[in-house]
C-alpha positions in Angstrom: -10.4 -12.5 -33.2 -8.1 -15.1 -31.7 -9.0 -17.5 -30.0 -7.0 -19.8 -27.9 -6.1 -21.3 -24.5 -3.3 -20.8 -22.4 -1.6 -24.5 -20.7 -2.5 -24.7 -17.1 0.5 -23.2 -14.8 2.4 -26.7 -15.0 2.0 -27.0 -18.6 4.2 -23.9 -20.3 5.7 -24.7 -23.2 9.2 -24.2 -23.5 10.9 -21.7 -26.2 11.6 -24.9 -28.7 8.8 -26.9 -27.4 5.4 -27.7 -29.3 2.5 -27.2 -27.4 0.4 -29.5 -29.4 0.3 -32.0 -25.9 -1.4 -28.7 -23.6 -4.5 -27.2 -23.6 -3.3 -24.4 -26.1 -5.7 -23.8 -29.4 -9.3 -24.2 -29.4 -9.7 -22.9 -33.3 -11.4 -23.3 -36.5 -9.9 -20.2 -37.5 -6.3 -19.0 -36.9 -6.1 -15.9 -38.4 -5.1 -13.5 -35.4 -6.0 -9.8 -36.1 -4.0 -6.3 -35.1 -5.2 -2.6 -35.2 -1.9 -0.9 -36.4 -2.4 2.5 -37.9 -5.8 2.1 -38.5 -5.4 -0.9 -41.0 -6.3 -4.3 -39.9 -3.3 -7.3 -40.6 -4.0 -11.1 -40.8 -1.4 -13.0 -39.3 0.0 -16.2 -41.1 -1.1 -19.6 -38.7 3.2 -19.6 -37.8 2.7 -15.9 -36.8 -0.6 -16.9 -34.6 1.5 -20.0 -32.8 5.1 -17.9 -32.4 2.6 -15.2 -30.9 0.6 -17.4 -28.7 3.6 -19.2 -27.4 5.2 -15.6 -26.6 2.4 -14.9 -24.6 2.1 -18.4 -22.1 5.6 -17.4 -21.5 4.8 -13.8 -20.4 1.7 -15.0 -18.6 3.9 -17.4 -16.5 6.7 -14.9 -15.9 3.8 -12.1 -14.8 2.0 -15.0 -12.7 5.1 -15.3 -10.5 6.3 -11.9 -10.3 2.4 -11.0 -9.5 2.0 -13.5 -6.8 5.5 -12.0 -5.1 4.2 -8.6 -5.1 0.6 -9.3 -3.7 2.4 -10.4 -0.9 4.3 -7.1 0.1 1.0 -5.0 -1.0 -1.1 -7.2 0.9 1.0 -6.8 4.0 1.1 -3.3 3.4 -2.4 -3.0 2.8 -3.3 -5.0 5.8 -4.5 -2.3 8.4 -5.9 0.0 6.2 -8.1 -3.0 4.7 -8.8 -3.6 8.8 -10.0 -0.2 9.2 -11.9 -0.3 6.0 -14.1 -3.0 7.3 -14.5 -1.7 10.7 -16.0 1.5 9.1 -18.1 -0.5 7.0 -19.7 -2.1 9.9 -19.9 0.6 11.6 -22.1 2.4 9.0 -24.3 -0.5 7.8 -25.6 -3.7 9.4 -23.7 -6.6 8.2 -20.3 -8.0 7.9 -17.5 -5.7 6.5 -16.2 -8.7 4.4 -17.8 -11.0 2.2 -16.6 -14.1 -0.3 -18.7 -14.5 -3.7 -17.9 -17.6 -6.3 -16.3 -16.3 -9.3 -15.2 -18.1 -12.7 -11.4 -18.2 -12.7 -8.9 -19.5 -14.9 -10.1 -22.5 -17.5 -13.8 -22.1 -15.8 -12.5 -23.3 -12.3 -14.7 -21.5 -9.8 -13.1 -19.9 -6.6 -13.9 -17.6 -3.8 -13.4 -14.4 -4.2 -12.7 -11.6 -1.5 -14.5 -7.9 -1.4 -15.5 -5.1 1.1 -19.0 -5.2 1.2 -20.6 -1.9 -0.3 -24.0 -3.0 -0.3 -27.3 -3.7 1.6 -26.9 -7.6 3.3 -30.7 -8.1 1.7 -29.6 -7.0 -2.1 -30.6 -10.1 -3.0 -33.6 -11.2 -1.2 -34.6 -13.8 -3.5 -31.7 -15.0 -3.9 -31.4 -14.4 -7.6 -28.5 -12.2 -9.2 -29.3 -8.5 -10.1 -26.6 -6.4 -11.7 -25.7 -3.1 -9.7 -27.5 -0.2 -11.6 -25.7 3.4 -11.7 -28.2 4.6 -8.5 -28.8 1.5 -6.9 -30.5 2.2 -4.1 -28.5 -1.3 -2.6 -25.4 0.8 -2.4 -24.6 1.9 1.2 -23.4 5.4 1.4 -19.5 4.2 2.3 -20.0 1.9 -0.5 -20.7 4.2 -3.3 -17.0 5.7 -2.1 -16.0 2.3 -2.1 -16.7 1.0 -5.4 -16.0 4.4 -7.3 -12.3 4.4 -5.8 -12.1 0.6 -6.2 -11.0 0.1 -2.5 -13.7 -2.5 -2.0 -11.6 -4.6 -4.1 -8.3 -4.8 -1.7 -9.0 -7.9 -0.3 -8.3 -9.6 -3.7 -4.7 -9.0 -2.8 -5.2 -12.8 -0.4 -6.4 -14.1 -4.0 -4.1 -13.1 -6.2 -1.3 -14.4 -3.1 -3.2 -17.7 -3.4 -2.5 -17.9 -7.6 -6.4 -17.6 -7.6 -6.3 -14.4 -9.3 -3.6 -11.8 -11.3 -3.4 -8.0 -10.5 -4.2 -7.4 -14.1 -7.0 -8.8 -16.5 -10.7 -10.2 -17.1 -12.5 -9.4 -14.1 -14.0 -12.6 -12.8 -17.8 -12.9 -13.3 -20.5 -14.7 -11.1 -21.1 -18.5 -12.3 -24.8 -18.2 -12.8 -24.2 -15.0 -14.6 -21.9 -16.4 -16.7 -24.2 -19.2 -17.6 -26.6 -16.5 -18.8 -24.0 -14.3 -21.0 -22.6 -17.9 -22.2 -26.0 -17.7 -24.2 -26.3 -14.8 -25.4 -22.5 -14.2 -26.6 -20.3 -16.9 -28.8 -17.1 -17.8 -27.3 -17.7 -15.8 -24.0 -15.7 -18.3 -21.9 -12.9 -17.7 -23.8 -12.1 -14.9 -21.3 -11.1 -17.4 -18.8 -8.3 -18.5 -20.8 -6.2 -16.3 -18.5 -6.3 -15.9 -14.7 -8.8 -12.8 -13.8 -7.7 -9.7 -12.9 -7.9 -7.5 -9.6 -8.6 -4.6 -12.3 -8.7 -5.0 -16.0 -8.7 -3.0 -19.2 -12.2 -3.4 -19.8 -13.1 -2.3 -16.3 -11.3 1.1 -16.3 -12.1 1.8 -19.7 -16.4 1.2 -19.6 -18.9 1.9 -17.0 -20.1 -1.3 -15.0 -22.2 -3.7 -17.2 -26.1 -2.8 -17.4 -27.0 -4.6 -20.8 -25.8 -7.4 -23.5 -23.9 -4.8 -25.4 -22.1 -3.6 -22.4 -21.4 -7.1 -21.8 -19.9 -7.6 -25.9 -17.9 -4.3 -25.7 -16.0 -5.3 -22.5 -15.7 -9.2 -23.9 -14.0 -7.0 -26.9 -11.5 -5.0 -24.3 -10.9 -8.8 -22.4 -9.8 -10.5 -25.5 -7.9 -7.4 -26.7 -6.0 -7.5 -23.4 -4.8 -11.4 -23.4 -4.2 -10.8 -26.8 -1.6 -7.8 -26.4 -0.4 -8.6 -22.6 2.8 -7.3 -21.9 4.9 -5.7 -18.9 4.2 -2.0 -20.3 0.4 -2.7 -20.4 0.0 -4.4 -17.5 1.7 -1.3 -15.7 0.1 1.4 -17.2 -3.2 -0.1 -16.1 -2.1 -0.1 -12.6 -1.0 3.0 -12.4 -4.3 4.2 -14.0 -6.8 2.5 -11.6 -4.5 3.8 -8.5 -5.0 7.2 -10.2 -8.3 6.7 -9.6 -8.2 5.8 -5.8 -6.8 9.3 -5.6 -10.2 10.5 -7.4 -8.7 11.4 -10.7 -11.9 10.3 -13.1 -11.7 7.5 -15.5 -11.4 8.9 -18.2 -8.4 11.8 -17.8 -6.8 8.7 -16.0 -7.2 6.7 -19.6 -5.9 9.7 -21.5 -2.9 10.2 -18.9 -2.0 6.6 -19.5 -2.9 5.8 -22.9 -4.9 3.3 -22.1 -8.8 4.9 -24.0 -9.9 2.0 -25.8 -13.2 3.8 -26.1 -13.3 4.7 -29.7 -11.7 1.4 -31.0 -14.1 -0.4 -29.1 -17.4 1.8 -30.6 -16.1 1.2 -34.2 -15.6 -2.8 -34.1 -18.1 -4.2 -31.8 -21.1 -4.5 -33.5 -24.3 -4.7 -31.2 -27.9 -5.1 -32.2 -31.5 -3.5 -30.8 -32.0 -6.6 -28.9 -28.6 -6.2 -26.7 -29.9 -3.1 -25.3 -31.3 -4.7 -22.2 -30.2 -7.0 -19.3 -29.1 -10.5 -19.5 -31.8 -11.2 -16.9 -34.5 -9.7 -18.7 -35.8 -12.6 -20.5 -37.0 -15.4 -18.2 -36.2 -18.2 -20.5 -32.6 -17.4 -20.9 -32.0 -17.5 -17.1 -34.0 -20.7 -16.8 -32.1 -22.6 -19.8 -29.7 -25.6 -19.2 -26.8 -24.7 -16.7 -23.7 -25.1 -18.5 -21.0 -24.1 -15.5 -21.4 -24.9 -11.9 -23.6 -22.4 -10.0 -24.4 -21.4 -6.6 -24.4 -17.8 -5.0 -26.3 -15.7 -2.5 -24.6 -12.7 -2.1 -24.4 -8.6 -3.6 -22.3 -8.2 -6.8 
């Protein structure tokens, strides 16, 4: 899989400009692999550079367009967001909205905004705990918000601020990233682009519970980065919208031709030791920190 890093927002190369002066490529193997008709094609170094530059130009345009879109979407959605905040506050103790640190582009930490879907004491000990399928910490209203992804609506403000994109890899908490990077090689490669309000991995796969789940999502995150384009982004947004209107995830994926589970299962290699949560091994959790971490809110 291609290992590259996009330039910062103020350092995108021009059409003919050599990108060697910006933070573009960190790769010991410049071969890129693409699945086409069941075959794997190996690109040359020149192909890889050309594709990386094309992606950089696409993401630069994408960020500018999506920030403008997010302004309009946030204005339109604000009354609805306010109503959901009131509903959350009326049905459970605590604030209707909260902020939480996440790892963004190039490893920069920012605050993401979400509608609260769990009890305020979801992490009493201050340690991160992943949400399970039948998690008792999730409130009744929270189940609805999570199933429709409406809890992510306040993140339109993050897009307006330029911290996130409408589509991209979902941002993770700093302390969780530290642990996952100990289990998964090149885990931080997913931060070469801005995180998204919705992502290809998120709409294809169930919430993470094991290391194996994270490996599968990591593959789809990198698959998105390598194949990002207007048509793919548009279909992802439509698929996410369909889920808001109670169209089940797999059906929405098939309607938008975004179902990649077979691809994931055929490519991603997992091991028996991956079938456990990342915090099951206390020695790994207590390992040396590689990124800034501080957070005390439910995931």
